[in-house]
C-alpha positions in Angstrom: -55.6 10.5 -53.7 -54.3 13.6 -55.4 -50.8 13.6 -56.8 -48.5 16.4 -55.6 -49.0 18.0 -59.0 -52.8 18.0 -58.8 -52.6 19.4 -55.3 -50.3 22.2 -56.5 -52.7 23.0 -59.4 -55.6 23.2 -57.0 -53.7 25.4 -54.6 -52.6 27.7 -57.5 -56.3 28.0 -58.6 -57.4 28.7 -55.1 -54.7 31.3 -54.6 -55.5 32.9 -57.9 -59.2 33.2 -56.9 -58.2 34.6 -53.6 -55.9 37.2 -55.2 -58.6 38.1 -57.7 -60.9 38.7 -54.7 -63.2 35.9 -55.8 -63.5 34.7 -52.2 -66.5 32.3 -52.6 -64.5 30.4 -55.3 -61.3 30.6 -53.3 -63.2 29.2 -50.2 -64.5 26.3 -52.4 -61.1 25.5 -53.8 -59.0 26.0 -50.7 -61.2 24.4 -48.0 -60.4 20.8 -49.0 -56.7 21.6 -49.2 -56.8 23.2 -45.7 -58.6 20.1 -44.4 -55.6 18.0 -45.6 -53.2 20.2 -43.7 -51.8 22.5 -46.4 -50.6 25.6 -44.5 -51.0 28.1 -47.3 -54.6 27.1 -47.8 -55.2 27.2 -44.0 -53.7 30.7 -43.8 -55.9 32.0 -46.6 -59.1 30.5 -45.0 -58.1 32.2 -41.8 -57.9 35.6 -43.6 -61.2 35.0 -45.2 -62.9 34.0 -42.0 -61.2 36.8 -40.0 -62.3 39.5 -42.4 -65.6 38.1 -43.6 -64.4 37.6 -47.2 -66.8 35.3 -49.1 -68.1 34.1 -45.8 -69.6 35.5 -42.6 -66.8 36.6 -40.2 -66.1 33.6 -37.9 -63.5 34.4 -35.3 -63.3 30.7 -34.1 -62.5 29.4 -37.6 -60.2 32.3 -38.3 -58.1 31.5 -35.2 -58.3 27.7 -35.8 -56.9 28.0 -39.3 -54.3 30.6 -38.5 -53.0 28.6 -35.5 -52.9 25.4 -37.6 -50.9 27.1 -40.3 -48.6 28.8 -37.7 -47.9 25.5 -36.0 -46.4 24.3 -39.3 -44.0 27.3 -39.2 -45.8 29.0 -42.1 -44.3 32.5 -41.9 -47.4 34.6 -42.9 -49.5 32.7 -40.4 -46.9 33.2 -37.6 -47.1 36.9 -38.3 -50.9 36.8 -38.6 -51.3 35.0 -35.3 -49.0 37.5 -33.7 -51.4 40.3 -34.8 -54.4 38.3 -33.6 -52.9 38.2 -30.1 -51.5 41.7 -30.2 -54.9 43.2 -31.2 -57.2 40.8 -29.4 -58.7 39.9 -32.8 -60.4 36.5 -32.8 -58.7 35.6 -29.6 -58.1 37.2 -26.2 -55.4 39.9 -26.3 -52.1 38.6 -25.0 -48.9 40.6 -25.6 -46.6 37.8 -24.4 -48.0 35.3 -26.9 -48.0 38.0 -29.6 -44.2 38.4 -29.0 -43.6 34.7 -29.3 -45.4 34.5 -32.7 -43.7 37.7 -34.0 -40.4 36.3 -32.8 -40.9 33.1 -34.8 -41.9 35.0 -37.9 -39.0 37.5 -37.6 -36.6 34.5 -37.4 -37.9 33.6 -40.9 -36.9 37.0 -42.1 -40.4 38.5 -42.4 -39.9 42.3 -42.2 -43.4 43.1 -41.1 -42.9 40.8 -38.1 -39.6 42.4 -37.3 -41.3 45.8 -37.3 -44.2 44.6 -35.1 -41.7 42.9 -32.7 -39.6 46.1 -32.6 -42.6 48.2 -31.8 -43.6 45.9 -28.9 -40.0 45.9 -27.6 -39.9 49.6 -27.9 -43.1 50.0 -25.9 -42.3 47.2 -23.4 -45.4 45.3 -24.4 -45.3 41.7 -23.1 -41.7 42.1 -22.0 -39.3 44.6 -20.5 -38.6 47.5 -22.9 -35.6 46.8 -25.1 -34.9 49.9 -27.2 -31.5 48.5 -28.3 -32.9 45.3 -29.8 -35.9 47.3 -31.2 -33.4 49.5 -33.1 -31.5 46.5 -34.4 -34.8 44.9 -35.6 -35.8 48.2 -37.4 -32.5 48.3 -39.1 -32.7 44.6 -40.1 -36.2 45.3 -41.6 -34.7 48.1 -43.7 -36.0 51.1 -41.6 
């Protein structure tokens, strides 16, 4: 069993490979960590599967990993899952679910999620239009 320190080193190496766009290496390093339930690794696998980075695009795996990381309240995955539902990418389009995930990410202070949520509230997507709340979210996000 890996110690916490070994796991952190493996994650750092996997993230470094991901950031350097060495996706095949990132997949190799992050996959075992994702299998153990590490949200950051799951999120990055989701991105790679969603966009065909180092692997053939696989919508099912992209959604599986994104949802798994989001269910652990991992902010970037909450935001990413919101976009999947909003755009109908890797999963059936569903504005109401997109709102829920953006809401959760916005509660963590993610500005991008605040903006996406504000846009949906402005347009009345998945809920009744709420221009007042949309304006407050834009302001909170620094716009």
